[in-house]
N, C-alpha and C positions, 0 to 999 in steps of 0.2 A: 353729737359724738359722745361716747362714754368718757368719763374723766378719770376713773381708776384703771390701773393696769389689769386687774382681774375682770372688770367689766369690758375692757377693750378686747381681751382674749375671747370672752363669750360673744361679743359683737362680731368679731372676725369669723368665729365658728358658724355663726348664723348668716353670714353674708354670702350672697350668690357668687359663684366663681367669676362671672362676667363683671361684677362690680368690685372685685377685690382690689385691683390695681388702683382704682380711684380712691377707695377708702384707706388703703395703706398709705398712699401718698398724702392724703388729707391728715392722717394721724401721725405723720412722720415725726413731729416734735415729741410725741408721746412714746415713741419706740426707744425707750431708754433701757438702761441696765435693769431697772425695776421691772419693766415689762417682760424682759427675757427671763428674769428670776422667777416671776410668777408662772410664765409659760413652762420653763424648765422644771419647776416644782410640780406642776400638774403632770407633766410627762413622766417624771420620776415616780410619782404616786401611782400612776396607772401601770407603769412597767413592773412594779413590785406588787401589784394587786393580784388577787386570785383571778384565774382565767375568766370567770364569769363577769368580773368587774372591769375588764380591760377595754370595754367598748369606748371608742373615742380616741384611743391612743394614736391610731394612724392619722386621724384628722389633726391632732395636736402636733404631731411630728411634721406633717405636711405643712401646717401653718408656719411652724418655726422655719422650715426650709424656704418657704415662699418669701417670708419677711426678710430673712437673711440674704437671699439672692437679690431681692429688691434693693436692699441697702447697699450691697456690693456693687450693683449696677449703677446706683447713684454716685458712688465714690469713683468708679471708672469714668463715668461721664464728666465729672468735675476734673479729674486728672487729665482726661483728653482735652478738655477745654483749656486747661492750664498749659498743656504741652504745645498747643497750637497758638498760644499767645492770646487767647480770647477771654481770659478771665483771671480770677484770683484762685490760687490753689491752696487749700487748707489755711486760709486766713492770711497768707503771706503773698506779697506781690512777687511775681515771677521775675527773676533776675535777667537782665538783658545780656545776651552773649557778646563776645568781642565784635567790634565793628571792623569789617574788612574794607580797606581803602584801595581803590584802583590806582594804577600808576599812569 
């Protein structure tokens, strides 16, 4: 796996669609603000480039959308697990609700 954010963006752009979920999950620790800063910088450069130089813009925008949706899905999965009492939510133990005693 690439170690720099710039190399990771390039790696994802060369990854086959069917392999994307696996590699995004594997690279999860590297999907930091720095990664998104590099990705957004490249998108910005292409958006303001001459029409002939805008090749790849759609791929970069699509990559950003895919990774963002992947991360949101992970957060929802963790929140659901926490809501059902099956895990830890955002690093805190879930508080137990009041106990109802029967008469």
